[in-house]
C-alpha positions as CSV (number, residue, x, y, z in Angstrom):
1,M,83.9,143.0,99.0
2,E,85.0,141.6,102.4
3,Q,84.8,137.9,102.7
4,T,82.3,138.4,105.6
5,V,79.9,139.9,103.3
6,L,80.5,137.3,100.6
7,D,79.7,134.9,103.5
8,E,76.5,136.4,104.4
9,I,75.3,136.9,100.8
10,R,76.3,132.9,100.1
11,D,74.5,131.7,103.2
12,P,71.3,130.1,103.2
13,L,70.5,131.1,106.5
14,A,70.9,134.8,105.5
15,I,69.0,134.1,102.6
16,A,66.1,132.3,103.9
17,E,66.0,135.5,106.6
18,G,65.9,137.9,103.6
19,W,63.1,135.9,102.1
20,M,60.9,135.8,105.2
21,E,61.5,139.6,105.3
22,D,60.2,139.7,101.8
23,G,57.0,137.7,102.9
24,R,57.8,134.7,101.1
25,T,57.0,131.2,102.8
26,V,60.3,129.4,103.3
27,V,61.4,126.0,104.5
28,I,64.7,124.8,105.3
29,A,66.3,121.7,104.9
30,T,69.2,120.6,107.0
31,V,71.4,117.5,106.5
32,V,71.0,115.9,110.1
33,E,72.7,112.4,109.5
34,T,75.1,111.1,107.1
35,W,76.7,107.6,106.6
36,G,79.6,106.6,104.4
37,S,80.4,108.7,101.6
38,A,77.8,111.5,101.7
39,P,78.1,114.4,99.2
40,R,77.6,117.1,102.1
41,P,78.4,117.0,105.7
42,V,75.9,117.5,108.6
43,G,74.6,121.0,109.2
44,S,74.4,121.6,105.6
45,H,71.1,123.9,104.3
46,L,69.2,124.2,101.7
47,V,66.3,126.9,101.7
48,I,63.2,126.8,99.8
49,D,60.5,129.4,98.9
50,G,56.9,128.8,98.0
51,E,57.6,129.4,94.1
52,G,60.3,126.4,94.0
53,N,63.2,129.0,94.1
54,F,66.2,127.3,96.3
55,H,69.4,128.3,97.5
56,G,72.1,126.0,99.5
57,S,72.8,122.4,99.1
58,V,72.1,119.3,101.1
59,S,73.4,116.6,98.5
60,G,75.6,118.5,96.1
61,G,73.1,118.4,93.3
62,C,72.0,114.8,93.4
63,V,69.1,115.1,95.4
64,E,68.2,118.7,95.6
65,G,65.2,118.3,93.2
66,A,63.5,115.7,95.4
67,V,63.9,117.8,98.5
68,V,62.5,120.9,96.7
69,T,59.3,118.8,95.9
70,E,59.1,117.3,99.4
71,A,59.6,121.1,100.7
72,L,56.7,122.3,98.8
73,D,54.5,119.6,100.2
74,V,55.9,121.0,103.4
75,I,54.9,124.5,102.7
76,D,51.1,123.1,101.9
77,S,50.9,120.9,105.1
78,G,53.2,123.0,107.6
79,K,54.3,119.2,108.5
80,A,58.0,118.8,108.9
81,K,59.6,115.8,107.2
82,M,62.4,113.5,107.5
83,L,63.7,112.3,104.1
84,E,66.3,109.6,103.9
85,F,68.4,109.1,100.8
86,G,70.8,106.4,100.1
87,V,72.7,103.8,97.7
88,A,70.2,100.9,98.9
89,D,67.3,103.1,98.3
90,E,66.0,102.8,94.7
91,T,64.8,106.5,94.7
92,A,68.7,107.4,95.5
93,W,69.5,105.9,91.8
94,Q,66.6,107.8,90.5
95,V,67.8,111.1,91.5
96,G,71.6,110.3,91.4
97,L,73.1,109.4,95.0
98,S,75.2,107.0,93.8
99,C,78.1,107.4,95.7
100,G,77.9,104.7,98.2
101,G,76.5,106.7,101.2
102,R,73.2,107.7,102.9
103,I,72.0,111.1,104.0
104,K,69.0,112.2,106.3
105,V,67.9,115.5,105.5
106,Y,65.0,117.4,107.7
107,V,62.5,119.6,106.0
108,E,60.9,122.1,108.0
109,R,58.8,125.3,107.3
110,L,60.3,128.6,109.5
111,G,58.1,131.3,110.7
């Protein structure tokens, strides 16, 4: 398989497009800001469907569960959310973001 085909298969935006074509409700979470030692760079994506399936990463795994939970709320409400996780935030320790950095993640419904 060519590298470009593999990249498209793994690309969260391509996955989101396919899910929407299949009639699924889709939310995209995007890292919009980082400070200090952040696990994923600005522009990283995690796509989530209405059943809680997800693809991609906004945190190298340490806050994905919390983002998926918030994404399901965005699906229900249709209202976008700005989430922030950091080492100073008690929630960060609960979800495992103990790397010393902070991240801001924007979560919005597509379509």
